[in-house]
C-alpha positions in Angstrom: 40.0 -44.2 55.6 37.3 -43.1 58.0 34.8 -40.7 56.5 33.1 -37.7 58.2 29.4 -37.3 58.6 29.7 -33.7 59.9 32.3 -31.0 60.5 32.3 -28.7 63.6 31.2 -25.3 62.2 30.2 -23.1 65.1 32.8 -21.0 67.0 32.0 -23.0 70.2 32.4 -26.4 68.6 35.7 -25.5 67.0 37.0 -23.8 70.1 36.1 -26.9 72.2 38.0 -29.1 69.7 41.1 -27.0 70.0 40.8 -26.9 73.8 40.7 -30.7 74.0 43.7 -30.8 71.8 45.5 -28.4 74.1 44.8 -30.8 77.0 46.4 -33.7 75.0 49.5 -31.6 74.3 49.7 -30.9 78.0 49.7 -34.6 78.8 52.5 -35.1 76.1 54.6 -32.5 78.0 54.1 -34.5 81.2 55.3 -37.6 79.5 58.3 -35.6 78.1 59.4 -34.5 81.5 59.2 -38.1 82.7 61.1 -39.5 79.8 63.9 -37.0 80.3 64.8 -39.0 83.4 65.2 -42.3 81.6 66.1 -41.2 78.0 68.4 -38.6 76.4 67.1 -35.1 75.9 67.1 -35.7 72.1 65.1 -38.9 72.3 62.6 -37.3 74.7 62.2 -34.2 72.6 61.7 -36.3 69.4 58.9 -38.3 71.1 57.3 -35.1 72.3 57.3 -33.6 68.8 55.9 -36.8 67.3 53.1 -37.0 69.9 52.2 -33.3 69.6 52.3 -33.3 65.8 50.0 -36.3 65.7 47.5 -34.9 68.2 47.4 -31.5 66.6 47.0 -32.8 63.1 44.3 -35.3 64.2 42.3 -32.3 65.5 42.9 -30.0 62.5 42.0 -32.7 60.0 38.5 -32.9 61.6 38.1 -29.1 61.7 39.2 -28.7 58.1 39.0 -25.2 56.6 41.4 -22.5 57.6 42.6 -24.5 60.6 43.9 -27.3 58.3 45.0 -24.7 55.8 47.4 -23.3 58.4 48.9 -26.8 58.8 49.3 -27.1 55.1 51.1 -23.8 54.9 53.4 -24.8 57.8 54.2 -28.1 56.2 56.2 -26.1 53.6 58.4 -24.4 56.3 60.9 -27.2 56.4 63.6 -24.9 57.9 61.4 -23.8 60.8 59.3 -26.7 62.1 60.7 -29.9 63.6 60.7 -32.8 61.1 57.8 -34.6 62.9 55.5 -31.6 62.3 56.5 -31.3 58.6 56.0 -35.0 58.0 52.6 -35.0 59.7 51.3 -31.7 58.4 52.3 -32.6 54.9 49.4 -35.0 54.9 47.1 -32.0 54.7 48.1 -31.4 51.1 46.0 -34.3 49.8 45.4 -36.9 52.4 42.7 -36.1 55.1 39.5 -37.9 56.1 36.8 -37.3 53.3 33.1 -36.4 53.7 30.8 -39.4 53.8 28.7 -40.2 50.7 25.4 -39.1 52.4 26.9 -35.7 53.2 28.2 -35.3 49.7 24.7 -36.0 48.4 23.3 -33.4 50.8 25.7 -30.7 49.5 24.7 -31.4 45.9 21.0 -31.2 46.8 21.6 -27.9 48.5 23.5 -26.3 45.6 22.1 -28.0 42.4 18.8 -29.4 43.7 20.0 -32.8 42.4 22.1 -35.7 43.6 25.4 -36.0 41.8 24.2 -39.2 40.1 21.4 -37.2 38.6 23.7 -34.6 37.3 26.5 -36.8 35.9 26.4 -40.1 34.0 28.5 -41.7 36.7 29.8 -40.3 40.0 32.2 -42.0 42.5 30.8 -41.3 45.9 34.2 -41.9 47.6 36.5 -39.1 47.1 39.9 -39.5 45.3 41.6 -36.7 47.2 40.7 -34.7 50.2 42.5 -31.6 51.4 42.0 -28.5 53.6 39.2 -26.7 51.8 37.5 -29.4 49.8 37.7 -32.9 48.3 37.7 -34.3 44.7 35.5 -37.0 43.2 35.8 -38.6 39.8 32.8 -38.4 37.5 31.9 -39.0 33.8 29.6 -36.9 31.6 29.0 -37.4 27.9 32.2 -39.5 27.7 34.4 -36.9 29.5 36.4 -37.9 32.6 35.8 -35.2 35.2 37.1 -34.1 38.5 34.5 -32.6 40.8 35.8 -30.5 43.7 33.3 -30.1 46.6 33.9 -27.5 49.4 33.5 -28.7 52.9 30.3 -27.2 54.5 30.8 -24.2 56.9 34.4 -23.6 55.8 33.9 -19.9 54.7 31.8 -19.1 57.8 34.4 -20.3 60.2 37.5 -18.5 58.8 37.1 -15.3 60.8 36.5 -17.1 64.1 39.4 -19.5 63.4 41.8 -16.7 62.8 40.6 -14.8 65.9 41.4 -17.9 68.0 45.0 -18.3 66.6 45.8 -14.6 66.5 47.1 -14.3 70.1 49.4 -17.3 69.5 50.6 -16.1 66.1 51.4 -12.6 67.5 53.5 -14.2 70.3 55.2 -16.6 67.9 56.2 -13.9 65.3 56.7 -11.1 67.8 54.0 -9.0 66.3 53.0 -5.9 68.3 51.3 -2.6 67.8 48.2 -1.3 66.1 49.4 -2.1 62.5 49.3 -5.9 63.2 45.7 -6.0 62.0 46.6 -5.4 58.3 48.5 -8.7 58.2 45.7 -10.8 59.6 43.3 -9.0 57.3 45.5 -10.0 54.3 45.4 -13.6 55.4 41.7 -13.6 56.1 40.9 -12.0 52.7 42.9 -14.6 50.9 41.4 -17.5 52.8 37.9 -16.2 52.1 38.8 -15.9 48.4 39.8 -19.6 48.4 36.3 -20.5 49.5 34.7 -18.5 46.6 34.7 -21.2 43.9 33.1 -18.9 41.3 36.1 -16.6 41.7 38.4 -19.6 41.4 36.9 -20.6 38.1 37.4 -17.1 36.8 41.0 -17.0 38.0 41.6 -20.5 36.5 40.3 -19.6 33.1 42.3 -16.3 33.2 45.6 -18.0 34.0 45.0 -20.8 31.6 44.4 -18.4 28.7 47.4 -16.2 29.7 49.9 -19.0 30.2 48.9 -21.5 27.5 51.9 -20.5 25.4 54.4 -21.6 28.1 56.1 -24.9 27.2 55.7 -28.2 29.1 52.8 -26.7 31.1 49.1 -27.6 30.8 45.8 -26.9 32.6 42.4 -28.7 32.9 39.3 -27.4 31.1 36.6 -26.0 33.4 32.9 -26.5 33.2 30.9 -23.6 34.7 27.6 -25.3 33.9 28.5 -28.0 36.5 30.0 -25.5 38.9 28.8 -23.0 41.5 30.2 -21.1 44.5 30.8 -24.4 46.4 31.4 -27.0 43.6 33.9 -26.9 40.7 33.9 -29.3 37.8 37.0 -29.7 35.6 38.8 -32.2 33.5 40.3 -35.2 35.3 44.1 -34.8 34.7 46.3 -37.9 34.7 49.7 -37.6 36.4 51.7 -38.1 39.6 51.5 -35.5 42.4 54.6 -33.4 42.3 55.8 -34.8 45.6 55.5 -38.4 44.2 57.4 -37.4 41.1 60.2 -35.9 43.2 60.5 -39.0 45.3 60.5 -41.4 42.3 62.3 -39.5 39.5 66.0 -40.5 38.8 66.3 -38.7 35.4 68.2 -35.4 35.7 67.0 -34.2 32.3 63.4 -34.8 33.3 63.9 -33.0 36.6 65.3 -30.0 34.7 62.4 -30.1 32.3 59.8 -30.0 35.1 61.7 -27.5 37.1 62.1 -25.1 34.2 58.4 -25.3 33.5 57.6 -24.5 37.1 60.0 -21.6 37.3 58.9 -20.1 34.0 55.3 -20.4 35.1 55.9 -18.4 38.3 58.3 -15.8 36.8 55.8 -15.2 33.9 53.0 -14.7 36.3 54.9 -12.3 38.6 56.7 -10.2 35.9 54.2 -10.3 33.0 50.8 -10.7 34.7 51.5 -9.0 38.1 49.3 -11.8 39.6 50.6 -15.0 41.0 49.5 -18.4 42.2 50.4 -17.9 45.8 50.0 -21.4 47.0 52.9 -23.4 45.7 52.7 -26.8 47.4 52.9 -30.2 45.8 49.2 -31.0 46.0 48.5 -28.2 43.5 50.6 -29.8 40.7 50.8 -33.0 38.8 53.4 -34.4 36.3 52.2 -36.5 33.5 54.1 -39.4 31.9 55.6 -37.1 29.3 57.1 -34.8 32.0 54.5 -32.1 31.4 53.6 -30.0 34.5 49.9 -29.7 35.2 48.6 -26.9 37.4 45.2 -27.8 38.9 44.3 -25.3 41.6 43.9 -21.5 41.5 42.0 -20.6 44.6 44.8 -18.5 46.0 45.9 -15.8 43.6 47.9 -12.7 44.8 47.7 -9.5 42.8 51.0 -7.5 42.9 50.5 -3.7 42.9 53.0 -1.7 41.0 54.1 0.3 44.1 55.2 -2.9 45.7 56.5 -4.8 42.7 58.9 -2.1 41.6 60.9 -1.6 44.9 60.6 -5.4 45.7 62.4 -6.4 42.5 64.7 -3.4 42.4 66.3 -4.8 45.5 66.9 -8.1 43.6 69.6 -6.2 41.7 72.9 -6.6 43.6 74.2 -3.1 42.7 71.0 -1.5 44.1 71.2 -3.6 47.3 74.9 -2.5 47.8 73.9 1.2 47.3 73.1 2.3 50.9 71.2 5.4 49.9 69.1 3.5 47.4 68.6 0.7 49.9 67.4 3.2 52.6 64.8 4.6 50.2 63.4 1.3 49.1 63.2 -0.1 52.7 61.2 2.9 53.5 58.9 2.4 50.5 58.4 -1.3 51.5 57.5 -0.2 55.0 60.4 -2.2 56.5 61.9 1.0 57.9 59.4 3.4 59.5 59.7 7.2 59.6 59.5 7.1 63.4 62.4 4.7 63.8 65.4 5.8 65.9 68.8 5.8 64.2 69.6 2.6 66.2 66.4 0.9 65.1 67.0 1.9 61.5 70.5 0.5 61.5 69.4 -2.7 63.2 66.6 -3.6 60.8 68.6 -2.4 57.7 71.4 -4.8 58.5 68.9 -7.7 59.0 67.0 -7.1 55.8 70.2 -6.6 53.8 71.4 -10.0 54.8 68.0 -11.6 54.1 67.6 -10.0 50.7 71.2 -10.8 49.7 70.6 -14.5 50.3 67.1 -14.8 48.9 67.9 -12.9 45.7 70.9 -15.2 44.9 69.1 -17.2 42.2 68.6 -13.9 40.2 72.3 -13.1 40.0 73.1 -15.5 37.2 71.6 -16.6 33.9 71.1 -20.1 35.3 70.8 -21.6 38.8 71.3 -25.0 40.4 68.3 -25.5 42.7 69.6 -28.9 43.8 72.5 -27.1 45.6 72.3 -28.0 49.2 74.5 -25.2 50.3 72.0 -22.5 49.3 69.2 -24.2 51.2 71.4 -24.9 54.2 72.3 -21.1 54.2 68.5 -20.3 54.3 68.0 -22.7 57.2 71.0 -21.3 59.1 69.8 -17.7 58.6 66.3 -18.7 59.9 67.9 -20.3 63.0 70.1 -17.2 63.5 67.2 -14.8 63.7 65.0 -17.2 65.6 67.7 -17.1 68.4 68.3 -13.4 68.1 67.5 -12.0 71.6 67.7 -8.4 70.3 65.0 -9.1 67.7 62.7 -10.7 70.3 62.8 -7.5 72.3 61.7 -5.3 69.4 58.6 -4.9 67.3 59.2 -7.1 64.4 55.9 -6.1 62.8 57.4 -4.7 59.7 57.0 -4.6 55.9 54.1 -4.1 53.5 51.2 -6.6 53.9 52.0 -7.8 50.4 55.2 -9.5 51.8 53.0 -12.2 53.4 52.0 -13.9 50.2 54.9 -12.8 48.0 57.4 -14.3 50.5 55.2 -17.4 50.9 55.3 -17.8 47.1 59.1 -17.6 46.9 59.6 -19.9 49.9 57.3 -22.4 48.5 58.7 -22.1 45.0 62.3 -22.5 46.2 61.4 -25.6 48.2 59.6 -27.2 45.3 62.5 -26.4 42.9 64.9 -28.0 45.4 62.7 -31.1 45.8 62.6 -31.5 42.0 66.4 -31.2 42.0 66.4 -28.9 39.0 70.1 -28.2 38.3 70.3 -26.0 35.2 67.3 -23.6 35.4 67.4 -20.6 33.0 66.4 -17.8 35.3 65.1 -15.4 32.6 63.6 -17.9 30.2 60.1 -16.4 30.9 61.1 -13.3 28.9 60.8 -15.4 25.7 57.0 -15.7 26.1 54.0 -13.4 25.9 50.5 -13.7 27.3 47.9 -15.2 25.0 
């Protein structure tokens, strides 16, 4: 794979790259209009999606950082994006062009004052995995096999400008209006900045590792602060398949249940016992070893869950509470879904929408066990997404609703549900996490 000797870091350089990509997309649309004459609408649209997905991804993978992180997040939205985008953007999880060896040496010199070959006994100059924020190299030190994660230069400095560029597009896409919109972008910006703070990631990794080490069929790497800093993390090299590879290759239902139960317990334990959760559940952050043990390897994105959000959020997972209209009204107000200045008609409109959403998304919590391989549940999610995407009444209103904490909590559950479905876990004990306590 082609390596990169530099990454655009200035606002002008990154904006220019996006503008040139926009021009390519424009050309693709011209081709699309021409193909509609000679091909069916479906064929022409499929070609348009493939061409646009390729051109957009090719641009983002050179920009890296928050721009590529957005593609990674979107790749999990299988019910929203066309298949061509999901397929192409999924590559951002662990398959993008790596930095060249000279640039890697330069980064080490800047942060350690030494080349990696002077710090480790051996160091592979070609990366093993490259993703949105950084890339991983294999190294050895004192007989230990290590994974060394290096952050791309300029990533943290470009986050604010990247988000400023995509903000107008995002506001239009998600029908966000009004002065309160800034809180949502601030939440995303703060989390992306945290992901570039590798010292914080090590602290969070050690904290989660200690708290969750009693959970069965789950393991974590050791971390080495003496070979780490704010831009480089050194940890154990963990042997296993990426979770997506495991899902594609596994044919053993019992093994699927074992891995799925471990993943579910891990998330429920974090949310309910720690009030802090790994809010980036995509396949590139998990491995499965040859014994079926789940390995969690990345804790850059952690979401703290404040009590005043946690309580009403999960009170509405109880079906009796959801069906109590007075109780529902109070909780929707606490969660900022309904606003004090809403008219009676607005209140009724949004209450009906969120009742339907909550009723569906809390389905797994209504039984002692749940079948995440059930295609009907995920088809219902897709249908509901399409229903509201086409809702003309919703498009005419300010959909800027809900606490800022919804952004990463909803992302966590969307990602978790999708992973559980991909694993094909059929008999997951929903409340199994209650059997364990933090170390």
